[in-house]
N, C-alpha and C positions, 0 to 999 in steps of 0.2 A: 353533532354526529349524528345526535339520534332522530333529532328535525326533518334530516337529510333522509333519512330509512322511514320517514313516516309518508312523506311528501312521494319518494319513492315506490312507495306499497299503494297511494290510495291512486299513481297513474299507474298502477303496474293494474290496479281493480277495475279503472277507465278504462284502459286497454283492449280487457277481458270480456267488456260492459257491452262495447261498441267492437268487438271481434262478434260477440252475440250478436246485438244486432243485426248488423252486419250480413249474415250468415240466414239468418228470420228473414232477411228482407231479397236475400237469390233463389232463395225458393220459392218467396213468394210469386219471384220475378219469373222463375220457370211452370209454373200453374198460369202466370197471366200470357206468357209466351204461346201456353202448350192452346189457353181460352183462343190466342189470335187466331194462333196456323189453323183451328176449328172453325169463326167465323169466316175465314177469306176462301176452306175449299167447299164452303158452302156458299160464299160466294160465288167462287166460280162455276160452281154447280148450278145452282141460279141462272150465272149466267146462258150456262149448256143450252139449259132447257130453248133458248128462244131459237138455234139453228136449227137443236134433234128433238122432236118429237116420243120418248119414248111412247112402246108400247106394250113394256116389261121395264120389271127394274128387279131388287132389290128393295125386300122392308124389313127393318130393323124389328126385328123382336124382344134386343136388349140380350146384355151378356157375352155380345159378339155374337149370336144365334141371329139367321135373314131367311124370310122365305122367298122364293123367287112370284111374283102379283102384278098382276096386272094393270094399268096405268089406265086410267078412264081421261083425267081431267091434269095439262099441265099450269092451267091461264094461274087455276086459285089453289092459294097457297095458303097454308100455316103455320101461322107466325107465332112464336114463344113470345110473349113482352115482359114475364116476368111475372113471381106469385105464384107462378103455373099456371096461367091464361094466357090463351093461344086465341089470335084471332085470324079470319079471311083476309088478305090482301091476293091485290092482285100481283104480276111479278113484278112489277115499277116500285107498288106498294110496299112489298115484300125487303125487295133493294136500299129501299130506304133507309127502313127499320134495321136494315145489318146496315149500315155501313157507320150510321149511329152507333152502332153496340161495336163497328171496328175505332173507332175514331174515341169514341168511347173508352175502349180496352185501351188505344197504341195513347192517351194521353194518362194513365194509368203507372202504365209501363211506364213513361217520359218522367212521369214523378220518382217511380219508384228509386227509377238510375241515380237519378236527382240528389234521391237522399243518399245512393250507396256512392255516390260520389262525395260527400261530407262528406261519412263517413268515413272511406278509406283516407281523405285526408286528415280528417284527426290524425285516426291512426298512425298518422305518416306523423306528424307532428308530435304524439308523445311519443313515440319510439323517438326521433329527435332528441325530445327535454330528457328523456332517463337516459340513453347515450353516455350526455352534458351530466347530469347526475351521475355518474361511472366514474369520471375521466377525475 
């Protein structure tokens, strides 16, 4: 009987660890989803520059503050490529870089989803084992 109780305690600890891991993955998925949404909105804005050439735009200053400014050139886009490095690209080049970022982000999200599903399956298995032990 004591062995059964010890085994049950181990399963409960395993269950709690998996729950914690699942929660962390869900939080990470939320952050990755936000990033993906931002990339997709940026892509849409870049595409819209092809059909409309605005002469005025809101220029972000940070912390949700903007200033109205004039737009002189919408053909050259300054694109962040990581590590605080930005390069000048034409619209097509900027879209290609953005598409790569979108694809990479979608792959990360798919990986998180697969790992979450595996954890959920593990949680279900442990729960069934615990139910069997209580009979």
